[in-house]
Backbone as CSV, one residue per row, in Angstrom:
resi,resn,N_x,N_y,N_z,CA_x,CA_y,CA_z,C_x,C_y,C_z
1,UNK,-10.487,49.034,-101.279,-10.724,48.676,-99.933,-10.919,47.087,-99.896
2,UNK,-10.332,46.498,-98.943,-10.437,44.967,-98.825,-11.363,44.703,-97.618
3,UNK,-12.170,43.667,-97.761,-13.016,43.318,-96.600,-12.677,41.917,-96.210
4,UNK,-12.496,41.679,-94.938,-12.185,40.349,-94.492,-12.642,40.080,-93.012
5,UNK,-12.742,38.923,-92.603,-13.296,38.525,-91.307,-12.289,38.929,-90.201
6,UNK,-12.759,39.595,-89.119,-11.920,40.041,-87.996,-11.934,39.064,-86.949
7,UNK,-10.935,39.139,-86.060,-10.837,38.412,-84.808,-12.214,38.572,-84.028
8,UNK,-12.736,37.643,-83.277,-13.908,37.602,-82.712,-13.908,38.442,-81.404
9,UNK,-12.677,39.000,-81.102,-12.570,39.985,-79.966,-13.232,41.294,-80.376
10,UNK,-13.448,41.602,-81.709,-14.094,42.852,-82.160,-15.503,42.607,-82.035
11,UNK,-16.189,43.637,-81.652,-17.679,43.718,-81.620,-18.361,43.447,-82.989
12,UNK,-17.698,43.919,-84.047,-18.202,43.643,-85.419,-17.414,42.638,-86.150
13,UNK,-18.176,41.538,-86.776,-17.398,40.572,-87.352,-16.831,40.907,-88.617
14,UNK,-17.305,41.831,-89.256,-16.748,42.224,-90.625,-16.416,43.734,-90.492
15,UNK,-15.256,44.059,-91.028,-14.820,45.480,-91.057,-13.916,45.790,-92.251
16,UNK,-14.105,46.999,-92.776,-13.147,47.376,-93.901,-11.808,47.766,-93.485
17,UNK,-10.855,47.358,-94.063,-9.464,47.796,-93.768,-9.195,49.011,-94.654
18,UNK,-8.672,50.088,-94.064,-8.316,51.377,-94.754,-6.935,51.722,-94.449
19,UNK,-6.354,52.739,-94.919,-5.017,53.157,-94.669,-4.939,53.670,-93.326
20,UNK,-5.810,54.505,-92.646,-5.679,55.095,-91.360,-6.476,54.302,-90.376
21,UNK,-5.833,54.057,-89.320,-6.371,53.364,-88.169,-5.741,54.005,-86.876
22,UNK,-6.709,54.192,-85.915,-6.259,54.796,-84.710,-6.813,53.816,-83.545
23,UNK,-5.935,53.427,-82.726,-6.256,52.435,-81.694,-6.299,53.345,-80.343
24,UNK,-7.423,53.232,-79.582,-7.555,54.137,-78.305,-7.957,53.357,-77.144
25,UNK,-7.960,53.870,-75.924,-8.447,53.414,-74.685,-9.411,54.503,-74.260
26,UNK,-10.625,54.144,-73.771,-11.640,54.930,-73.476,-12.031,54.568,-72.052
27,UNK,-12.085,55.663,-71.009,-12.518,55.465,-69.687,-13.818,56.063,-69.362
28,UNK,-14.747,55.146,-68.955,-16.149,55.704,-68.320,-15.867,55.559,-66.905
29,UNK,-15.593,56.626,-66.224,-15.257,56.803,-64.841,-16.529,57.137,-64.006
30,UNK,-16.987,56.288,-63.062,-18.156,56.476,-62.089,-17.651,56.904,-60.842
31,UNK,-18.420,57.626,-60.143,-18.251,58.144,-58.781,-19.559,57.869,-57.973
32,UNK,-19.469,57.136,-56.859,-20.599,56.776,-56.078,-20.930,58.118,-55.137
33,UNK,-22.074,58.728,-55.252,-22.415,59.859,-54.551,-23.479,59.467,-53.463
34,UNK,-23.597,58.241,-53.068,-24.464,57.768,-52.128,-25.880,57.845,-52.463
35,UNK,-26.754,57.193,-51.683,-28.300,57.209,-51.925,-28.623,56.587,-53.365
36,UNK,-27.804,55.663,-53.744,-28.028,54.964,-54.997,-27.777,55.888,-56.156
37,UNK,-26.990,56.923,-55.974,-26.589,57.906,-57.061,-25.240,57.819,-57.556
38,UNK,-24.984,57.544,-58.910,-23.745,57.569,-59.465,-23.606,58.839,-60.353
39,UNK,-22.373,59.290,-60.442,-22.026,60.316,-61.340,-20.942,59.720,-62.269
40,UNK,-20.965,60.384,-63.497,-20.065,59.940,-64.587,-19.128,61.165,-64.805
41,UNK,-17.838,60.929,-64.902,-16.928,61.892,-65.216,-16.718,62.307,-66.696
42,UNK,-17.014,63.528,-67.045,-16.942,64.046,-68.365,-16.105,65.307,-68.411
43,UNK,-15.794,65.743,-69.674,-15.106,67.043,-69.719,-15.498,67.755,-71.012
44,UNK,-15.253,69.048,-70.955,-15.497,69.981,-72.042,-14.054,70.774,-72.307
45,UNK,-13.828,71.140,-73.604,-12.550,71.712,-73.895,-12.598,73.170,-74.249
46,UNK,-11.614,73.917,-73.705,-11.343,75.286,-73.963,-10.055,75.471,-74.456
47,UNK,-9.820,76.047,-75.680,-8.591,76.256,-76.266,-7.915,77.425,-75.491
48,UNK,-6.557,77.365,-75.478,-5.935,78.303,-74.609,-6.162,79.699,-75.219
49,UNK,-6.483,80.657,-74.357,-6.639,81.997,-74.771,-8.190,82.228,-75.113
50,UNK,-9.020,81.179,-75.142,-10.426,81.262,-75.491,-11.162,81.818,-74.241
51,UNK,-12.261,82.416,-74.435,-13.057,82.774,-73.283,-14.226,81.938,-72.762
52,UNK,-14.517,80.963,-73.729,-15.618,80.002,-73.429,-15.357,78.657,-74.019
53,UNK,-15.900,77.584,-73.506,-15.917,76.213,-73.921,-16.462,76.046,-75.309
54,UNK,-15.786,75.639,-76.366,-16.359,75.552,-77.696,-16.944,74.335,-78.045
55,UNK,-16.723,73.270,-77.358,-17.490,72.032,-77.727,-18.877,72.143,-76.859
56,UNK,-19.897,71.905,-77.567,-21.154,71.838,-76.819,-21.409,70.649,-76.067
57,UNK,-20.947,69.505,-76.624,-21.037,68.143,-75.958,-19.985,67.864,-75.003
58,UNK,-20.272,67.059,-74.109,-19.367,66.464,-73.023,-18.619,65.365,-73.614
59,UNK,-17.416,65.230,-73.256,-16.588,64.111,-73.784,-16.193,63.132,-72.582
60,UNK,-15.704,61.945,-72.994,-15.169,60.927,-72.128,-13.756,60.898,-72.232
61,UNK,-12.870,60.680,-71.204,-11.469,60.664,-71.344,-11.037,59.308,-72.247
62,UNK,-10.433,59.758,-73.385,-9.949,58.789,-74.344,-8.600,59.058,-74.880
63,UNK,-7.691,58.139,-74.940,-6.323,58.376,-75.515,-5.861,57.434,-76.498
64,UNK,-4.839,57.754,-77.238,-4.205,56.716,-78.179,-3.388,55.669,-77.485
65,UNK,-3.433,54.507,-77.894,-2.568,53.411,-77.488,-1.291,53.411,-78.367
66,UNK,-0.092,53.702,-77.794,1.001,53.676,-78.553,1.565,52.234,-78.703
67,UNK,2.506,52.089,-79.567,3.111,50.770,-79.994,3.599,50.077,-78.736
68,UNK,4.182,50.759,-77.806,4.842,50.149,-76.684,3.909,50.052,-75.403
69,UNK,2.667,50.307,-75.559,1.725,50.359,-74.473,0.720,49.224,-74.544
70,UNK,0.274,48.830,-73.364,-0.935,47.987,-73.309,-2.101,48.887,-73.236
71,UNK,-3.267,48.419,-73.490,-4.475,49.226,-73.507,-4.633,49.766,-72.126
72,UNK,-4.403,49.057,-70.979,-4.573,49.457,-69.698,-3.543,50.704,-69.332
73,UNK,-2.351,50.446,-69.828,-1.344,51.607,-69.548,-1.805,52.853,-70.222
74,UNK,-2.314,52.728,-71.539,-2.748,54.018,-72.164,-3.951,54.544,-71.449
75,UNK,-4.871,53.651,-71.018,-6.012,54.167,-70.280,-5.628,54.946,-69.037
76,UNK,-4.758,54.497,-68.356,-4.428,55.201,-67.003,-3.627,56.568,-67.350
77,UNK,-2.691,56.531,-68.339,-2.108,57.754,-68.794,-2.947,58.785,-69.268
78,UNK,-3.969,58.349,-70.150,-4.886,59.219,-70.617,-5.859,59.871,-69.585
79,UNK,-6.210,59.185,-68.655,-7.000,59.577,-67.455,-6.189,60.739,-66.716
80,UNK,-4.912,60.332,-66.375,-4.137,61.260,-65.654,-3.811,62.484,-66.366
81,UNK,-3.458,62.518,-67.677,-3.207,63.589,-68.504,-4.437,64.622,-68.666
82,UNK,-5.605,64.020,-68.741,-6.822,64.814,-68.996,-7.473,65.264,-67.629
83,UNK,-7.397,64.538,-66.582,-8.074,64.853,-65.370,-7.229,65.028,-64.150
84,UNK,-6.008,64.611,-64.100,-5.169,64.749,-62.924,-5.374,63.636,-61.927
85,UNK,-6.278,62.704,-62.254,-6.604,61.650,-61.317,-5.646,60.518,-61.552
86,UNK,-4.795,60.043,-60.414,-3.825,59.137,-60.586,-4.492,57.577,-60.629
87,UNK,-3.791,56.625,-61.049,-4.330,55.319,-61.077,-4.450,54.857,-59.750
88,UNK,-3.918,55.217,-58.710,-4.088,54.790,-57.288,-5.484,55.169,-56.829
89,UNK,-6.168,56.166,-57.361,-7.528,56.589,-57.106,-8.687,56.037,-57.829
90,UNK,-8.281,55.004,-58.575,-9.211,54.338,-59.444,-9.280,52.790,-59.224
91,UNK,-10.391,52.223,-59.398,-10.576,50.797,-59.513,-11.119,50.500,-60.904
92,UNK,-10.365,49.473,-61.484,-10.903,48.951,-62.843,-12.197,48.054,-62.639
93,UNK,-13.265,48.377,-62.904,-14.538,47.685,-62.750,-14.619,46.511,-63.709
94,UNK,-14.500,46.900,-65.039,-14.686,45.856,-66.140,-14.266,46.457,-67.457
95,UNK,-13.779,45.532,-68.378,-13.737,46.071,-69.742,-14.893,45.713,-70.371
96,UNK,-15.538,46.752,-71.057,-16.733,46.696,-71.770,-16.459,45.815,-72.980
97,UNK,-15.452,46.052,-73.820,-15.138,45.465,-74.975,-14.331,46.307,-75.920
98,UNK,-14.269,45.958,-77.185,-13.663,46.697,-78.234,-14.569,47.103,-79.260
99,UNK,-14.610,48.307,-79.590,-15.478,48.884,-80.577,-14.819,49.517,-81.814
100,UNK,-15.380,49.476,-82.806,-14.871,50.002,-84.093,-15.766,51.021,-84.793
101,UNK,-15.167,52.220,-85.170,-16.056,53.217,-85.760,-15.295,53.838,-86.903
102,UNK,-15.924,53.952,-88.028,-15.233,54.628,-89.160,-15.816,55.992,-89.355
103,UNK,-14.798,57.028,-89.547,-15.200,58.450,-89.809,-14.738,58.754,-91.232
104,UNK,-15.747,58.796,-92.054,-15.469,59.013,-93.375,-14.862,60.409,-93.696
105,UNK,-15.138,61.490,-92.892,-14.661,62.813,-93.102,-13.182,62.902,-92.958
106,UNK,-12.562,61.940,-92.150,-11.057,61.992,-92.044,-10.445,60.610,-92.500
107,UNK,-11.283,59.762,-93.032,-10.930,58.568,-93.600,-10.095,57.659,-92.614
108,UNK,-10.680,57.647,-91.393,-9.974,56.821,-90.209,-10.852,55.837,-89.540
109,UNK,-10.441,54.824,-89.259,-11.108,53.839,-88.404,-10.510,54.051,-86.957
110,UNK,-11.472,54.241,-86.041,-11.142,54.355,-84.528,-11.501,52.862,-83.857
111,UNK,-10.479,52.270,-83.254,-10.700,51.039,-82.605,-10.441,51.370,-81.121
112,UNK,-11.554,51.211,-80.349,-11.533,51.706,-78.870,-11.704,50.515,-78.004
113,UNK,-10.775,50.426,-77.001,-10.844,49.470,-75.885,-11.586,50.325,-74.910
114,UNK,-12.814,49.814,-74.380,-13.667,50.672,-73.542,-13.734,49.959,-72.186
115,UNK,-13.504,50.803,-71.124,-13.529,50.305,-69.769,-14.442,51.121,-68.812
116,UNK,-14.899,50.479,-67.815,-15.652,51.053,-66.710,-14.740,51.091,-65.470
117,UNK,-14.561,52.340,-64.892,-13.782,52.456,-63.694,-14.527,53.218,-62.626
118,UNK,-14.196,53.082,-61.412,-14.791,53.750,-60.322,-13.768,54.552,-59.515
119,UNK,-14.031,55.768,-59.124,-13.197,56.610,-58.326,-13.242,55.971,-56.853
120,UNK,-12.070,55.893,-56.281,-12.039,55.359,-54.895,-11.808,56.543,-53.971
121,UNK,-11.685,57.722,-54.400,-11.423,58.889,-53.610,-12.439,59.924,-53.874
122,UNK,-12.911,60.786,-52.962,-13.921,61.735,-53.416,-13.190,62.898,-54.175
123,UNK,-13.841,63.357,-55.204,-13.445,64.502,-55.995,-14.574,65.437,-56.013
124,UNK,-14.324,66.736,-56.318,-15.338,67.837,-56.394,-16.261,67.369,-57.589
125,UNK,-17.469,68.189,-57.753,-18.296,68.014,-58.896,-17.747,68.547,-60.143
126,UNK,-16.928,69.677,-60.072,-16.218,70.236,-61.155,-14.889,70.762,-60.886
127,UNK,-14.001,70.756,-61.866,-12.664,71.349,-61.726,-12.061,71.525,-62.998
128,UNK,-11.023,72.367,-63.013,-10.366,72.637,-64.387,-8.913,71.867,-64.308
129,UNK,-8.568,71.474,-65.585,-7.259,70.642,-65.769,-6.651,71.299,-66.922
130,UNK,-5.423,71.666,-66.916,-4.569,71.946,-68.043,-4.175,70.701,-68.785
131,UNK,-4.387,70.796,-70.138,-4.049,69.562,-70.920,-3.007,70.032,-72.046
132,UNK,-1.932,69.442,-72.086,-0.890,69.767,-73.009,-1.039,68.689,-74.149
133,UNK,-1.767,69.077,-75.311,-1.901,68.181,-76.427,-0.625,67.975,-77.156
134,UNK,0.181,69.039,-77.438,1.492,68.911,-78.038,2.366,70.053,-77.501
135,UNK,3.456,70.210,-77.982,4.491,71.291,-77.708,3.764,72.716,-77.808
136,UNK,2.956,72.872,-78.992,2.427,74.228,-79.300,0.949,74.181,-79.088
137,UNK,0.199,73.241,-78.515,-1.166,73.103,-78.425,-1.545,72.697,-77.040
138,UNK,-2.153,73.681,-76.335,-2.650,73.351,-74.999,-4.125,73.765,-74.909
139,UNK,-4.777,73.098,-74.004,-6.236,73.286,-73.783,-6.499,73.267,-72.295
140,UNK,-7.577,74.002,-71.836,-8.028,73.885,-70.471,-9.307,73.026,-70.642
141,UNK,-9.397,71.967,-69.791,-10.453,71.213,-69.672,-11.352,71.433,-68.453
142,UNK,-12.522,71.495,-68.564,-13.497,71.703,-67.463,-14.034,70.243,-67.188
143,UNK,-13.556,69.630,-66.101,-13.950,68.341,-65.666,-15.249,68.384,-64.864
144,UNK,-16.263,67.569,-65.086,-17.462,67.656,-64.338,-18.128,66.313,-64.202
145,UNK,-18.656,66.018,-63.027,-19.321,64.859,-62.628,-20.889,65.108,-63.014
146,UNK,-21.389,64.194,-63.926,-22.753,64.495,-64.285,-23.633,63.239,-63.780
147,UNK,-24.974,63.664,-63.729,-25.992,62.632,-63.375,-26.557,62.172,-64.579
148,UNK,-27.410,61.022,-64.428,-28.067,60.454,-65.635,-29.045,61.516,-66.377
149,UNK,-29.481,62.397,-65.697,-30.377,63.459,-66.311,-29.556,64.380,-67.221
150,UNK,-28.218,64.355,-67.000,-27.470,65.279,-68.050,-26.974,64.431,-69.096
151,UNK,-27.305,63.137,-69.248,-26.766,62.372,-70.351,-26.906,62.697,-71.759
152,UNK,-28.030,63.562,-72.050,-28.230,64.022,-73.398,-27.080,65.043,-73.805
153,UNK,-26.369,65.588,-72.845,-25.251,66.557,-73.144,-23.897,65.872,-73.635
154,UNK,-23.899,64.628,-73.419,-22.715,63.777,-73.724,-22.656,63.500,-75.298
155,UNK,-21.516,63.556,-75.813,-21.335,63.231,-77.251,-22.027,61.983,-77.617
156,UNK,-22.728,61.933,-78.667,-23.659,60.775,-79.069,-22.972,59.527,-79.190
157,UNK,-21.634,59.399,-79.751,-20.968,58.082,-79.790,-20.607,57.578,-78.338
158,UNK,-20.497,58.374,-77.378,-20.310,57.805,-75.954,-21.568,57.603,-75.453
159,UNK,-22.691,58.371,-75.555,-23.845,58.280,-75.022,-24.534,57.001,-75.290
160,UNK,-24.413,56.519,-76.527,-24.955,55.169,-76.876,-24.357,54.017,-76.116
161,UNK,-23.033,54.186,-75.879,-22.323,53.073,-75.066,-22.856,53.098,-73.575
162,UNK,-22.945,54.389,-73.109,-23.286,54.510,-71.779,-24.776,53.972,-71.520
163,UNK,-25.644,54.313,-72.440,-27.009,53.825,-72.314,-27.148,52.273,-72.348
164,UNK,-26.312,51.603,-73.163,-26.431,50.178,-73.348,-25.610,49.230,-72.582
165,UNK,-24.396,49.877,-72.043,-23.345,49.089,-71.388,-23.097,49.450,-69.934
166,UNK,-23.534,50.747,-69.567,-23.157,51.160,-68.137,-24.429,51.379,-67.361
167,UNK,-25.107,50.303,-67.085,-26.485,50.341,-66.549,-26.380,50.848,-65.064
168,UNK,-25.299,50.607,-64.294,-25.141,51.110,-63.006,-25.159,52.650,-62.992
169,UNK,-24.904,53.345,-64.035,-25.029,54.729,-64.218,-26.445,55.211,-64.653
170,UNK,-26.762,54.488,-65.690,-28.178,54.995,-66.341,-29.325,54.697,-65.498
171,UNK,-29.251,53.601,-64.677,-30.398,53.256,-63.811,-30.217,53.816,-62.299
172,UNK,-29.003,54.539,-61.985,-28.987,55.219,-60.735,-30.167,56.255,-60.580
173,UNK,-30.320,56.564,-59.321,-31.379,57.620,-59.025,-30.863,59.006,-59.267
174,UNK,-31.435,59.664,-60.425,-30.924,60.940,-60.706,-31.638,62.098,-60.111
175,UNK,-32.625,61.739,-59.270,-33.509,62.844,-58.489,-32.853,63.122,-57.189
176,UNK,-31.800,62.587,-56.807,-31.341,62.859,-55.463,-30.317,64.109,-55.645
């Protein structure tokens, strides 16, 4: 393993280089529900043919950035494939930054371009979306808009970012 100084665009100034690296775009999508109340778009996964959602935590739309894509192109493609929401119904609020996480169990570094977006069109609180992962692998996704009170149900790696970087959601009134 080689250790060297990284470009300052990365949140961490030192990082270990390994054989496996995955570059992704991550979308924290907010929806204004009035009365100072924001909702955050999340999803749960159900494998095709299953009778219940097997992930206990809620996830945030994230997709891989392919060699011929910009992070923003990958972001909107991932959002559309997972939720059915087109780019025209979203405003890019800001880019949070780029984070890096290493998962030892699969010997992979995940480099994520993280963005905050806002829905410009009303959507229901929940809906289902078919997601074709590959030719032989499809999943049903349960999309749901959550309140700050439901934040503990979100996958921990996303929850940490939400709590520290997306204050317009975490500080919104969850009692409405």
